[in-house]
C-alpha positions in Angstrom: 84.5 301.7 -78.5 84.8 298.0 -79.2 88.3 297.9 -77.6 86.9 299.5 -74.6 84.0 297.0 -74.3 86.5 294.0 -74.8 88.7 295.4 -72.0 85.7 295.8 -69.7 84.7 292.2 -70.5 88.2 290.7 -70.0 88.4 292.6 -66.7 85.0 291.3 -65.6 85.9 287.8 -66.4 89.3 288.2 -64.6 87.5 289.3 -61.5 85.9 285.9 -61.2 89.1 284.0 -61.7 90.2 284.6 -58.1 92.7 281.7 -58.2 95.8 282.2 -60.4 96.2 279.9 -63.2 98.8 278.0 -61.2 98.1 278.0 -57.5 100.5 280.2 -55.5 102.6 278.9 -52.7 100.3 279.9 -49.8 98.5 276.4 -49.5 101.3 274.2 -50.6 102.3 271.8 -47.8 102.8 268.1 -47.3 99.2 267.9 -46.1 98.1 269.4 -49.4 99.4 266.3 -51.4 96.3 264.4 -50.5 94.7 261.5 -52.3 92.2 262.6 -53.8 93.1 266.2 -54.3 90.9 269.3 -54.2 89.3 269.0 -57.7 86.3 267.0 -58.8 87.2 264.5 -61.7 85.5 263.7 -64.9 86.4 261.1 -67.6 86.3 261.0 -71.3 86.7 258.1 -73.7 86.3 257.3 -77.5 82.5 257.1 -77.0 82.7 260.8 -75.8 84.4 261.8 -79.1 88.1 261.7 -78.2 90.6 260.7 -80.9 91.3 257.0 -81.2 95.1 257.0 -81.9 96.5 254.4 -84.2 99.5 253.5 -82.0 97.6 252.6 -79.0 94.4 250.6 -78.0 91.8 252.5 -76.1 92.1 255.6 -73.8 90.5 257.2 -70.9 91.2 260.9 -70.0 90.8 262.0 -66.5 90.4 265.7 -65.9 89.4 268.2 -63.2 86.0 269.5 -63.9 86.2 272.5 -61.6 89.6 273.9 -62.1 89.8 277.6 -63.4 93.2 277.3 -64.8 95.3 276.3 -67.8 96.1 272.6 -67.4 99.2 270.4 -67.7 98.8 266.8 -69.0 100.5 263.5 -68.6 100.1 260.3 -70.6 100.5 256.9 -68.8 101.0 253.4 -70.3 101.1 250.0 -68.6 103.9 247.4 -68.6 104.5 244.1 -70.5 101.2 242.1 -70.7 99.6 244.7 -68.5 96.2 246.5 -69.1 95.3 250.0 -68.2 93.5 248.8 -65.0 97.0 248.0 -63.5 97.9 251.8 -63.4 94.5 253.4 -63.5 94.6 254.8 -59.9 97.0 257.5 -61.2 94.3 259.0 -63.4 91.9 260.3 -60.8 94.8 261.2 -58.4 96.7 263.4 -60.9 93.3 264.9 -62.2 92.1 265.7 -58.7 95.4 267.9 -58.4 94.7 269.6 -61.7 96.8 267.4 -64.1 94.9 266.1 -67.0 95.8 262.4 -67.4 95.3 260.0 -70.4 95.8 256.3 -69.7 96.2 254.1 -72.7 96.4 250.4 -73.6 98.7 248.9 -76.1 98.0 247.5 -79.5 99.7 244.3 -78.3 100.2 243.2 -74.8 103.6 242.1 -75.8 104.7 245.5 -77.2 108.3 246.4 -76.4 109.4 249.7 -74.8 110.1 251.5 -78.2 106.5 250.7 -79.3 105.2 252.0 -76.0 107.2 255.2 -76.4 105.5 255.8 -79.8 102.1 254.9 -78.1 102.8 257.6 -75.5 103.5 260.3 -78.1 100.4 259.3 -79.9 98.5 259.7 -76.7 99.8 263.2 -76.3 98.5 263.9 -79.8 95.1 262.9 -78.6 95.6 265.4 -75.7 96.5 268.2 -78.1 93.3 267.4 -80.3 91.1 267.8 -77.1 92.3 271.4 -76.9 90.8 272.2 -80.2 87.8 269.8 -80.3 84.7 272.0 -80.1 82.6 269.6 -78.0 85.3 268.8 -75.6 85.1 270.2 -72.0 88.9 270.7 -72.3 88.7 272.9 -75.3 91.1 275.8 -75.0 92.1 274.9 -71.4 95.3 272.9 -72.0 98.8 274.3 -71.8 100.4 272.3 -74.6 103.9 273.4 -73.4 103.4 271.3 -70.2 103.2 267.6 -71.3 104.7 264.6 -69.5 104.9 260.9 -69.8 104.9 257.9 -67.5 104.6 254.3 -67.5 105.1 251.0 -65.6 107.9 248.4 -66.3 108.4 248.3 -70.1 106.0 251.4 -70.1 108.4 253.1 -67.9 111.2 252.3 -70.2 109.1 253.5 -73.0 108.3 256.9 -71.2 112.1 257.4 -71.0 112.6 256.6 -74.7 109.7 259.0 -75.5 111.6 261.9 -73.9 114.6 261.0 -76.2 112.5 261.0 -79.2 110.5 264.2 -78.4 112.6 266.8 -76.6 109.4 269.0 -76.0 108.3 266.6 -73.1 108.5 268.4 -69.9 108.8 265.5 -67.5 109.0 261.7 -67.0 107.8 259.5 -64.3 109.2 255.9 -64.6 107.5 253.3 -62.5 109.8 250.4 -61.8 111.0 250.7 -65.4 112.3 247.9 -67.6 114.7 248.8 -70.5 117.6 246.8 -71.6 120.6 248.6 -73.2 119.1 252.0 -72.6 120.0 255.1 -74.5 118.6 258.0 -72.3 120.3 261.2 -73.5 117.5 263.7 -72.8 117.0 266.8 -70.8 113.5 266.0 -69.4 113.3 265.9 -65.6 113.0 262.1 -64.7 111.7 260.6 -61.6 112.5 257.0 -61.3 110.7 254.7 -58.8 112.1 251.2 -58.1 111.4 248.4 -55.6 114.0 247.0 -53.5 112.7 243.4 -53.9 111.7 243.8 -57.5 112.6 240.4 -59.2 111.2 241.3 -62.6 113.1 244.5 -63.1 115.8 244.4 -60.5 117.0 247.9 -59.6 120.6 247.0 -60.2 119.9 245.8 -63.8 117.4 248.5 -64.7 116.5 251.6 -62.5 120.0 252.2 -61.3 121.5 251.9 -64.7 118.8 254.3 -66.1 119.5 256.8 -63.5 123.3 256.5 -63.9 123.3 257.0 -67.7 120.8 259.8 -67.8 123.1 262.9 -68.3 124.2 264.7 -65.2 122.9 267.9 -66.8 119.3 266.4 -66.6 117.4 266.9 -63.3 116.8 263.4 -62.0 115.7 261.5 -59.0 115.8 257.8 -58.1 113.5 256.7 -55.2 113.9 252.9 -54.2 111.1 251.8 -52.0 112.1 249.5 -49.1 110.8 245.9 -49.6 109.0 247.1 -52.7 108.0 244.6 -55.5 107.5 245.3 -59.2 104.2 246.9 -58.8 104.9 249.0 -55.7 104.6 252.3 -57.8 101.5 251.3 -59.8 99.4 253.3 -57.4 100.0 256.8 -55.7 99.4 254.9 -52.4 102.7 252.9 -52.9 105.3 253.3 -50.2 102.7 254.3 -47.6 101.7 257.1 -49.9 105.1 258.6 -50.5 105.0 257.5 -54.2 102.0 259.7 -54.9 103.4 262.7 -52.9 106.8 262.6 -54.6 105.4 262.0 -58.1 103.0 264.9 -57.7 105.6 267.2 -56.2 108.0 266.4 -59.1 105.4 267.2 -61.8 104.2 270.4 -60.0 107.8 271.5 -59.9 109.0 270.6 -63.3 105.9 270.2 -65.4 104.1 273.2 -64.0 107.1 275.2 -63.1 106.0 275.7 -59.5 109.1 276.2 -57.4 107.1 276.2 -54.2 107.1 272.4 -54.5 110.9 272.4 -54.3 111.2 272.5 -50.5 108.6 269.7 -50.1 111.0 267.4 -51.8 114.4 268.7 -50.5 113.3 269.4 -46.9 110.5 266.9 -46.4 110.0 264.0 -48.7 113.6 263.2 -49.5 115.0 264.0 -46.1 115.5 260.6 -44.2 112.4 258.9 -45.7 111.3 255.9 -43.6 109.9 253.9 -46.6 113.0 254.2 -48.8 115.9 251.9 -49.0 117.8 254.1 -51.4 117.6 257.6 -52.8 119.8 259.2 -55.4 119.2 262.7 -56.5 120.7 265.2 -58.9 118.3 268.0 -59.6 118.3 271.8 -59.0 115.3 274.0 -58.1 114.9 277.2 -56.4 113.8 276.9 -52.7 111.3 279.6 -52.1 110.1 280.9 -48.7 106.4 280.5 -49.0 105.5 283.8 -47.4 108.9 285.5 -48.0 108.2 289.1 -49.1 111.3 289.0 -51.2 109.5 286.9 -53.9 106.4 289.1 -54.2 106.1 290.1 -57.8 104.4 293.4 -58.8 103.0 293.9 -62.3 101.9 297.3 -63.4 100.1 298.9 -65.2 97.7 296.0 -65.8 95.6 296.2 -68.0 98.3 297.8 -70.2 98.5 299.2 -73.7 102.2 298.4 -74.3 104.8 298.3 -71.5 104.3 296.2 -68.4 106.8 296.9 -65.5 107.8 294.0 -63.4 108.7 294.5 -59.9 110.9 291.7 -58.5 114.2 291.7 -56.4 116.1 289.3 -58.7 116.8 288.4 -62.3 114.3 286.0 -63.7 113.2 284.1 -66.9 109.6 284.5 -68.1 107.2 283.2 -70.6 103.9 284.6 -72.1 101.3 281.9 -72.9 98.2 282.5 -74.8 94.6 281.4 -73.6 95.1 278.3 -75.9 98.3 277.3 -74.2 100.6 278.5 -76.9 104.0 280.1 -76.0 104.0 283.5 -77.5 107.3 284.9 -76.1 109.9 284.3 -73.6 112.9 286.2 -72.2 115.1 287.1 -69.3 114.6 290.2 -67.0 117.6 291.7 -65.4 118.7 295.0 -64.0 116.9 297.6 -61.9 114.2 298.3 -64.5 112.4 295.1 -65.7 109.8 295.5 -68.5 107.9 293.4 -70.9 106.7 295.0 -74.2 103.1 294.0 -75.2 102.7 296.4 -78.0 102.9 293.8 -80.8 100.3 291.7 -79.0 96.6 291.8 -80.0 93.9 293.0 -77.5 93.1 290.2 -75.1 94.0 288.1 -72.1 97.5 286.5 -71.6 99.3 284.5 -68.8 102.7 285.6 -67.6 104.7 282.6 -66.2 107.3 283.9 -63.9 109.1 282.6 -60.8 106.7 279.6 -60.4 103.7 281.8 -60.7 101.2 282.6 -63.3 99.7 286.1 -63.5 97.0 287.2 -65.9 97.8 290.1 -68.2 95.3 292.2 -70.1 96.5 294.0 -73.2 94.3 296.8 -74.9 94.8 299.1 -77.8 
């Protein structure tokens, strides 16, 4: 009887979550990459009870207040002698598009890139703590398998180094990065912005080198903004707005696994851009037809007691994520009959990540 009641409750709750955990491709267009985005934004700081990490100095978390979905997160740090105010426009921008953003200061304005890398990792620990803090509005709503880092100048160099230190980081956005003698052997998809007229971190001495030494097996993109200076990427409005559109598309594609953002990059934003003096790219993604019936995914029965059948016209990878953002299982579906066995799972609600989509699964006993 209890299991039936729980099933009915989960079904009732699911009926109100009309939007999938990650938005489908129907509304993904260049025009949807607005500043601000569709979500309302709230903020949290230490006075609200968030953790005060020892490796950074002060933090503000920007988050969407009306998003019924599991949320990805990004940590951002300023450059040499810079304060959080120099990059703070990224906070409400990302949050308004459903990405939780923590912007931090440094223990010393003179911290070098390696210290900034450690600070970013400490900031991600604060994000993780918010997922379990009882009084946090983010409790239980963060996907801890979707964490990214970003930074300006030495902070951008630190972001790339953070990906080397922690191989679980899902993405990097480096804003006119500064890093001498870089060692960047990592697999985190990295987007590098640079300014053509940057005299503090000249592209030929920093961004270009960073791109070239990042392994060719890593998805990477270098976008040099024509006539841009060292702070041209400090705001999503840089490059006549192209900075924000490209950064958001990159994170949606690789941080949130939404392949429907691939054609926005390949067929629009990176195709003969008017504000770029140089573009280098080496990345792979699946170009999906937004309304192409070939990519419709059927899942049945749902709710299910054990076996779930997956109807899709290709072989695919999948992940099952808990409501707390924990990865519970993953695998590869191939052949004519594609099935996932839920018999070892407890009764409850789960999220199936497959082909850039997230589908709610309900398991009952």
